[in-house]
C-alpha positions in Angstrom: 50.9 4.3 32.3 47.3 4.9 33.4 45.8 8.4 33.0 45.2 10.2 36.2 41.5 10.4 36.8 41.8 13.7 38.6 43.1 15.4 35.5 40.0 14.5 33.4 37.4 17.2 33.2 33.7 16.3 33.3 32.3 18.4 30.5 28.8 17.0 30.9 27.2 18.7 33.8 23.7 17.2 33.5 22.4 13.9 32.0 20.2 14.5 28.9 17.2 12.9 30.7 17.4 15.4 33.5 16.9 18.4 31.3 13.7 20.5 31.8 12.6 19.9 28.2 13.0 16.1 28.5 11.0 16.1 31.8 8.2 18.0 30.1 8.1 15.6 27.2 8.1 12.6 29.6 5.2 14.2 31.5 3.2 14.6 28.3 4.0 10.9 27.4 2.7 9.8 30.8 -0.5 11.8 30.3 -1.1 10.2 26.9 -0.5 6.7 28.3 -2.9 7.3 31.1 -5.6 8.6 28.7 -5.2 5.5 26.6 -5.4 3.2 29.7 -8.5 5.0 30.9 -10.4 4.1 27.7 -10.6 0.5 28.8 -12.3 -1.1 31.9 -10.2 -2.4 34.7 -10.5 -6.2 34.3 -10.7 -7.1 38.0 -13.5 -4.6 38.7 -15.7 -5.6 35.7 -18.6 -7.8 36.7 -19.0 -9.7 33.4 -19.4 -13.5 34.1 -17.3 -14.6 31.1 -13.7 -14.0 30.1 -13.1 -11.2 27.7 -10.3 -9.1 26.3 -10.5 -5.7 28.0 -9.2 -3.9 24.9 -11.2 -5.5 22.2 -14.3 -6.3 24.3 
């Protein structure tokens, strides 16, 4: 009736997001995101008296 789960073989030994290449790409993406965020001032630490958009100024 129901297949026996112990007879199934797990052919996938590692999830694709756990591969070394994928981790390297993710690290590069995080660096690029951090570089982009660092271009703009942190809105809570800026001393401007008026409201402003931190991305467009």
